[in-house]
N, C-alpha and C positions, 0 to 999 in steps of 0.2 A: 141492164134492167130486166127483171123477169116479166113485167107487164108493161110494155112500151105504150099500149093504148090508153092506159089510165091517165086521167087528167090530174096533174099535180099543181094545185093552186098556189102553193108556197114553195119557194126555193131559197135556200140559205145563201145570202150574198157572200162572195169571196170565199168559196168553199175550202180551199186548202188553208187559207190564212186564219179564218175564224176559229176552227177547232184547235189548231196548233197554238194560237195565241191564248185560248182558254186553258189549255193544258199547262202552258208555261206560266201563266199568271197564278193558277192554282198551286203549282209547285213552289213558286216564289213565296206564296203566303204560308205554305205548309212547312217549308224547310226550317224556319227559325223556331218552330215549336219545340218545347223542352222534351227530354227523353221520356218522362212519365206519361206525357200525352200520347206519344207514339206507342208506348207499351199498352196503354188502355185501348188505343185504336186496334192494335193487333189482337188483344184479348176479345173485344166485342166483335171484331170481324170474324174471328174463329168461332165464337159462339153462334153468331148469325149464320155462318156457313154450315155448321153442324145441324142447326134447326132446319135450314133450307134443305140440306141433304136428306135428313131423316123424314121430313114431310114429303119431299119430292119422290123418294123411292117408293113410298106407299101410295101416292096419289098420281103417279106418272101415267100418262096415256100409253107410253111405250111399254110400261111394266104391267099392263093389264093381264090378269090371269097367272102371273108369276108370284110365288110366295117369297117372303123374306128369306126363308131357309134355302131357297135355290140360289141365293147370292152369297155363298159361303165365303169366298175370298174377299168380297167387298165388305162383308161384316167384320172380318178379321182386320182388314186395313183400317176401317173406320174406328174400330176399337183401339188398335195400337196408336193411331193418330190422336184419338181423344185422350188416352192416357199420357202420351207425350206432351200434349198441350197442357193438361192438368199439372203435370210435373213442372213444366216451364213456369206456369202461373204461380205455383207454390214457391218455386225457387226465386223468381223475380220479385215477388212481393213480400215474402216472409224470411228468406234466408240470405238476402243480399245485405 
């Protein structure tokens, strides 16, 4: 613990069991889902991560004072990743 003096009014019971059981139960419910559901999950997750990344790079406390142009390699990687994702979505939904 980083602050052992702080009072913690709530403690999760059976700490190793409860999180592991939650993960297992969620996976058991997700595994039987059909393939199109997984594809939509991947597409929306990628869109959300791109939005989060582009918002975060401009509003980050760590990035204060740095311009977007100073992050040349990051811009290139994000651009290539975005194009690869767009190509996958087009292939998966229109060309299959």
